[in-house]
C-alpha positions in Angstrom: -319.2 -12.7 -14.9 -316.4 -10.6 -15.4 -318.7 -7.8 -16.8 -320.9 -8.0 -14.1 -318.2 -7.6 -11.6 -316.8 -4.8 -13.5 -320.3 -3.0 -13.7 -320.7 -3.5 -9.9 -317.6 -1.7 -9.1 -318.5 1.2 -11.6 -321.8 1.5 -10.1 -320.4 1.9 -6.6 -317.9 4.4 -7.6 -320.7 6.4 -9.4 -322.7 6.2 -6.2 -319.7 7.5 -3.9 -319.1 10.3 -6.4 -322.8 11.4 -6.5 -322.7 11.2 -2.6 -319.6 13.4 -2.1 -320.6 15.9 -4.9 -324.5 16.4 -5.0 -326.1 19.0 -7.1 -325.7 22.4 -5.1 -327.7 25.6 -5.7 -326.5 28.9 -4.2 -329.2 31.8 -3.8 -328.1 35.4 -3.5 -330.0 38.7 -3.7 -328.9 41.7 -5.9 -330.9 45.0 -6.3 -333.9 43.6 -4.8 -334.0 40.4 -6.9 -333.3 37.0 -5.6 -331.0 34.8 -8.0 -329.4 31.4 -7.8 -326.4 29.6 -9.2 -326.2 26.0 -10.0 -322.9 24.0 -9.1 -322.8 20.6 -10.8 -321.0 17.4 -9.8 -318.2 17.9 -12.7 -317.5 21.6 -11.6 -317.3 20.4 -7.8 -314.9 17.7 -8.8 -312.7 20.1 -10.9 -312.7 22.7 -7.9 -311.7 19.8 -5.4 -308.9 18.6 -7.6 -307.7 22.0 -8.1 -307.4 22.5 -4.3 -305.6 19.2 -3.8 -303.1 20.0 -6.5 -302.5 23.4 -5.0 -301.8 21.9 -1.7 -299.8 19.1 -3.0 -297.4 21.6 -4.9 -297.2 23.7 -1.9 -296.1 20.5 0.2 -293.6 19.6 -2.6 -292.0 23.2 -2.7 -291.7 23.1 1.2 -290.0 19.7 1.2 -287.6 20.8 -1.6 -286.5 24.1 0.1 -285.9 22.1 3.3 -283.8 19.3 1.6 -282.2 21.7 -1.2 -279.0 22.1 0.7 -278.4 18.4 1.3 -279.0 17.7 -2.4 -276.7 20.2 -3.5 -273.9 18.9 -0.8 -274.6 15.3 -2.2 -273.8 16.5 -5.8 -270.7 18.3 -4.7 -269.4 15.1 -3.1 -270.0 13.2 -6.3 -268.2 15.9 -8.4 -265.2 15.6 -5.9 -265.2 11.8 -6.3 -265.3 12.1 -9.9 -262.4 14.6 -9.8 -260.3 12.2 -7.7 -261.1 9.2 -10.0 -260.0 11.3 -13.0 -256.6 12.3 -11.2 -256.1 8.5 -10.3 -256.7 7.6 -14.0 -254.1 10.2 -15.0 -251.5 8.9 -12.5 -252.0 5.3 -13.7 -251.6 6.5 -17.3 -248.2 8.2 -16.5 -247.0 5.3 -14.9 -248.0 3.0 -17.9 -246.1 5.4 -20.4 -243.0 5.1 -17.9 -243.3 1.3 -18.0 -243.7 1.2 -21.8 -240.5 3.4 -22.0 -238.7 1.0 -19.8 -239.9 -2.0 -21.7 -238.7 -0.5 -25.1 -235.2 0.2 -23.5 -235.0 -3.5 -22.3 -235.9 -4.8 -25.7 -233.3 -2.7 -27.3 -230.7 -4.0 -24.6 -231.8 -7.7 -25.4 -231.4 -7.2 -29.1 -227.9 -5.8 -28.5 -227.0 -8.7 -26.3 -228.3 -11.0 -28.9 -226.0 -9.5 -31.5 -223.0 -9.9 -29.2 -223.8 -13.4 -28.5 -223.9 -14.2 -32.3 -220.6 -12.2 -32.8 -219.1 -14.3 -30.0 -220.4 -17.6 -31.6 -218.8 -16.7 -34.8 -215.5 -16.0 -33.1 -215.8 -19.6 -31.6 -216.4 -21.1 -34.9 -213.1 -19.3 -36.3 -211.2 -20.6 -33.2 -212.6 -24.0 -33.9 -211.4 -23.9 -37.6 -207.9 -22.7 -36.5 -207.7 -25.6 -34.0 -208.7 -28.2 -36.6 -205.9 -27.0 -39.1 -203.5 -27.1 -36.1 -204.6 -30.6 -35.2 -203.9 -31.8 -38.8 -200.5 -30.3 -38.8 -199.5 -32.2 -35.5 -201.0 -35.3 -36.7 -198.8 -35.0 -40.0 -195.8 -34.3 -37.9 -196.5 -37.3 -35.7 -196.8 -39.5 -38.9 -193.5 -38.0 -39.9 -191.9 -38.9 -36.7 -193.2 -42.5 -36.7 -191.8 -42.9 -40.3 -188.5 -41.7 -39.2 -188.5 -44.1 -36.2 -189.1 -47.0 -38.2 -186.3 -46.0 -40.6 -184.0 -45.7 -37.6 -185.0 -49.0 -36.1 -184.2 -50.6 -39.6 -180.7 -48.9 -39.5 -180.4 -50.1 -36.0 -181.0 -53.7 -36.9 -178.8 -53.6 -39.8 -175.9 -52.2 -37.6 -176.6 -54.9 -35.0 -176.2 -57.6 -37.9 -173.2 -55.9 -39.0 -171.8 -55.9 -35.3 -172.4 -59.7 -35.0 -170.6 -60.2 -38.2 -167.6 -58.1 -37.4 -167.3 -59.9 -33.8 -165.6 -63.0 -35.4 -162.9 -60.6 -36.8 -162.5 -58.7 -33.6 -158.7 -58.7 -33.4 -158.3 -57.2 -37.0 -161.2 -54.9 -36.9 -161.0 -53.3 -33.4 -160.6 -49.7 -34.8 -163.8 -50.3 -37.1 -165.7 -51.8 -34.1 -165.0 -48.9 -31.9 -166.1 -46.6 -34.7 -169.3 -48.8 -35.2 -170.1 -48.8 -31.4 -169.8 -44.9 -31.5 -172.2 -44.8 -34.3 -174.7 -47.3 -32.5 -174.5 -45.1 -29.4 -175.4 -42.1 -31.5 -178.3 -44.0 -33.2 -179.6 -45.1 -29.7 -179.4 -41.5 -28.6 -181.4 -40.6 -31.8 -183.8 -43.4 -31.1 -184.4 -42.3 -27.5 -184.9 -38.7 -28.7 -187.4 -39.7 -31.3 -189.4 -41.6 -28.6 -189.6 -38.8 -26.4 -190.8 -36.7 -29.3 -193.3 -39.1 -30.3 -194.7 -39.2 -26.5 -194.7 -35.4 -26.4 -196.6 -35.3 -29.6 -199.1 -37.7 -28.6 -199.7 -35.9 -25.2 -200.2 -32.6 -27.2 -202.7 -34.4 -29.5 -204.5 -35.8 -26.4 -204.8 -32.3 -24.9 -206.0 -30.8 -28.3 -208.7 -33.4 -28.5 -209.7 -32.7 -24.9 -209.8 -28.8 -25.6 -211.8 -29.3 -28.9 -214.2 -31.5 -26.8 -214.5 -28.8 -24.2 -215.2 -26.2 -27.0 -218.0 -28.4 -28.5 -219.6 -28.8 -25.0 -219.5 -25.0 -24.1 -220.9 -24.1 -27.7 -223.6 -26.7 -27.0 -224.5 -25.3 -23.7 -224.4 -21.7 -25.2 -226.9 -22.8 -28.1 -229.1 -24.5 -25.5 -229.1 -21.3 -23.2 -229.8 -19.1 -26.1 -232.7 -21.1 -27.4 -234.4 -21.2 -24.0 -234.1 -17.3 -23.6 -235.5 -16.6 -26.9 -238.3 -19.2 -26.7 -240.1 -17.4 -24.0 -239.8 -14.1 -26.1 -241.1 -16.0 -29.2 -244.2 -17.3 -27.2 -245.0 -14.0 -25.7 -244.8 -12.2 -29.0 -247.0 -14.8 -30.9 -249.5 -14.6 -27.8 -249.6 -10.7 -28.2 -250.1 -10.9 -31.9 -252.9 -13.4 -31.5 -254.9 -10.9 -29.2 -255.0 -8.5 -32.2 -257.2 -10.9 -34.2 -254.8 -11.1 -37.0 -253.5 -14.2 -38.8 -250.2 -15.0 -37.1 -248.8 -17.3 -39.7 -249.6 -15.0 -42.6 -247.9 -12.0 -40.8 -244.8 -14.0 -39.8 -244.4 -15.5 -43.5 -244.4 -11.7 -44.9 -242.2 -10.4 -42.3 -239.4 -13.4 -42.5 -236.1 -12.0 -43.6 -235.4 -12.9 -47.4 -232.6 -15.3 -48.3 -229.4 -13.9 -49.6 -228.6 -14.3 -53.1 -226.9 -17.5 -54.0 -226.4 -19.6 -57.3 -224.1 -21.1 -60.1 -224.1 -24.3 -61.9 -223.8 -27.7 -59.9 -220.3 -29.3 -60.1 -219.9 -32.8 -58.5 -216.8 -33.3 -56.5 -214.3 -35.9 -57.5 -213.5 -38.9 -55.3 -210.1 -37.5 -53.9 -212.1 -34.2 -52.6 -214.9 -36.3 -51.3 -212.4 -38.3 -49.4 -210.7 -35.2 -48.0 -214.0 -33.8 -46.8 -214.9 -37.1 -45.1 -211.5 -37.2 -43.2 -211.8 -33.5 -42.0 -215.3 -33.9 -40.8 -215.0 -37.5 -39.6 -216.0 -37.7 -35.9 -217.9 -34.4 -35.7 -220.9 -34.2 -33.4 -223.9 -34.3 -35.7 -226.2 -33.4 -32.8 -224.3 -30.2 -32.4 -225.0 -29.6 -36.0 -228.6 -30.4 -35.7 -228.7 -28.0 -32.6 -227.2 -25.0 -34.7 -229.7 -25.7 -37.6 -232.6 -25.6 -35.2 -231.4 -22.4 -33.4 -230.9 -20.8 -36.8 -234.6 -21.6 -37.7 -235.6 -20.5 -34.0 -233.8 -17.0 -34.5 -235.4 -16.6 -38.0 -238.8 -16.8 -36.4 -237.8 -14.6 -33.7 -236.5 -11.9 -36.2 -239.8 -12.3 -38.2 -242.0 -11.9 -35.1 -239.8 -8.9 -34.1 -240.5 -7.2 -37.3 -244.2 -7.8 -37.1 -244.4 -6.3 -33.5 -242.5 -3.3 -34.6 -245.3 -2.6 -37.2 -248.4 -3.2 -35.0 -250.1 -0.1 -33.7 -250.7 -1.3 -29.9 -251.0 2.1 -28.2 -253.5 4.9 -28.1 -253.0 7.9 -30.5 -253.3 10.5 -27.6 -251.4 10.6 -24.2 -254.5 12.1 -22.3 -258.0 11.0 -23.4 -261.2 9.2 -22.6 -263.1 6.7 -24.9 -266.2 8.3 -26.4 -267.4 5.7 -28.9 -266.5 2.1 -29.5 -266.1 -0.1 -32.6 -269.0 -1.7 -34.5 -272.8 -0.9 -34.1 -273.9 2.2 -32.5 -276.3 5.1 -32.9 -275.0 7.8 -35.1 -274.3 11.0 -32.8 -276.0 13.3 -35.7 -278.8 11.3 -37.1 -279.6 9.2 -33.9 -279.9 6.1 -36.1 -278.3 2.8 -36.0 -275.1 2.7 -38.1 -271.8 1.1 -38.2 -268.7 2.6 -36.6 -265.2 1.4 -38.2 -263.0 2.9 -35.5 -262.6 4.1 -32.0 -263.3 7.8 -31.0 -260.7 9.3 -28.4 -262.1 12.4 -26.9 -260.0 15.0 -25.1 -259.0 18.6 -24.7 -258.9 20.8 -27.9 -255.4 20.7 -29.5 -254.4 17.5 -27.5 -251.2 16.1 -29.4 -251.9 13.2 -31.6 -249.1 10.7 -32.0 -248.4 7.9 -34.5 -249.1 4.3 -32.9 -246.4 2.6 -34.8 -243.6 3.7 -37.4 -244.4 4.0 -41.0 -244.8 6.2 -43.9 -247.5 8.8 -44.3 -249.9 8.0 -47.4 -252.4 10.6 -46.9 -252.2 14.1 -45.2 -255.2 16.7 -45.9 -258.9 16.9 -45.9 -261.1 13.8 -46.7 -264.7 14.4 -46.5 -266.5 13.4 -43.4 -263.0 12.7 -41.9 -262.2 16.4 -41.9 -258.4 16.8 -41.6 -257.0 13.4 -41.7 -253.6 11.4 -41.6 -253.3 8.1 -43.0 -250.0 5.9 -42.3 -248.8 2.8 -43.8 -246.9 0.4 -41.5 -246.0 -2.5 -44.0 -247.4 -5.9 -43.9 -250.8 -4.5 -45.2 -251.4 -2.5 -42.1 -252.5 1.2 -42.0 -254.0 3.6 -39.4 -256.0 6.6 -39.8 -256.5 9.7 -37.6 -259.6 12.0 -38.4 -261.1 15.2 -37.4 -257.9 16.8 -36.5 -257.5 20.5 -35.9 -254.0 20.7 -37.5 -251.8 18.2 -39.5 -248.2 18.3 -38.6 -246.8 15.8 -41.4 -246.7 15.5 -45.0 -247.3 12.8 -47.7 -244.4 10.5 -48.3 -242.7 11.5 -44.7 -241.3 8.7 -42.6 -242.7 8.8 -39.0 -241.5 7.0 -36.0 -243.3 5.6 -33.1 -245.1 7.9 -30.9 -244.0 10.9 -33.2 -246.4 13.9 -33.1 -248.3 14.0 -36.3 -251.2 16.5 -35.4 -253.4 18.3 -33.0 -256.9 17.0 -31.8 -260.0 19.0 -33.1 -263.5 18.8 -34.5 -263.3 19.0 -38.4 -265.5 17.2 -40.7 -268.6 15.2 -39.6 -268.0 15.5 -35.7 -269.9 16.8 -32.6 -266.9 17.8 -30.5 -263.1 17.7 -29.9 -261.8 14.0 -30.5 -259.8 12.0 -33.0 -261.4 9.1 -35.0 -259.0 6.3 -35.0 -259.1 3.4 -37.5 -256.8 0.3 -38.2 -257.0 -1.2 -41.5 -255.4 -4.6 -42.5 -255.7 -5.6 -46.4 -258.4 -3.2 -47.1 -260.7 -4.0 -44.0 -261.0 -2.3 -40.8 -260.0 -4.0 -37.6 -261.1 -3.3 -34.0 -258.6 -1.1 -32.4 -259.4 -2.2 -28.8 -257.9 -5.7 -29.6 -254.7 -3.9 -30.5 -254.8 -2.0 -27.4 -255.5 -4.9 -25.2 -252.3 -6.6 -26.9 -250.4 -3.5 -25.8 -251.7 -3.9 -22.3 -250.5 -7.5 -22.6 -247.1 -6.2 -23.2 -247.1 -3.9 -20.2 -248.4 -6.7 -17.9 -245.5 -8.8 -18.9 -243.1 -6.2 -18.7 
């Protein structure tokens, strides 16, 4: 059935074509002879198609000439919009750089403030030790005064007994009695003085204990505030490191500050020394000691995270650029075949300044095959960055470079199709996506 319908349409089309273009013969006379020329259907079809194509081309050219100015004006407007967008992006980049500088200054100020707080805490601990020693001296003086009081009380009791004995012989011993009464008066006066001294010492001890309690409460508040202020910074730094895709715990364990050297043989304390230590530390706030230990552990992690963040390359290697090729699978710009791209390509003007994305030591500076002129920087913790296709290298191998220090000029050396810098991040011998590190850097600016 389908073949029958198809043949029917085909026959109808052939009939229409034969009707429109029948066989034609043209007769003409030349030098007394009559001749003719035959024009077939195919020739007629070709001539008709040529005439239609000619008139179609004439119509298209006319329309193009009429709307040419409008097309050019539309393209000019598009170019102007692209220029405005580029200027807006440039202004935003300048603002971002200013914010980054402000954030770096703020981090430095916070670090200095933390050092001042630690120094102040050490001073408070020294004052606490001095107060403890002073309290011990006062307690010793109080015990001596109590001992002296008991001795005077015994003497007074003895004198009163002697006074009762001498009363029976009052007439013969009046002179002795007067002397005894004078001595008793002196002893009473000494007793009263001793009581006043004891009360004064007791009040002084109470004041010292109250002051010691206030110092402990103040230090506990200071530790709590310091822990709260650094906890937010620790969580932000951990979140920022996680954005890079690196293993947070491994980086922190490698960046943790090493313990200071300690050692020596173990010598057990004798009983008297243990008793003395027990008396000195009796009544101390165990919760305060636990808070100090927790703060020390927290500050250790904070310091380790600071060391990690200082080594992470989280900015672009150029101040002015546009991203011309991403990380991972792409079509090779020269062979046009699918290949793996182990970095990001930042394109820009020829001789644009290239800067180090983190502080470190230059481990390579020179030509390196398809990389052209290349610089490699080691940042510690197994992190390295590479900068390829440079026009000029401005550092040497073994040189220490700081963050955002100028290391070269953008070019097109090596296997390259235009002015750009090929930027790689390597962690423990494997390349990582630099876009994740740039995202972490933008997270810093956002939270700044």
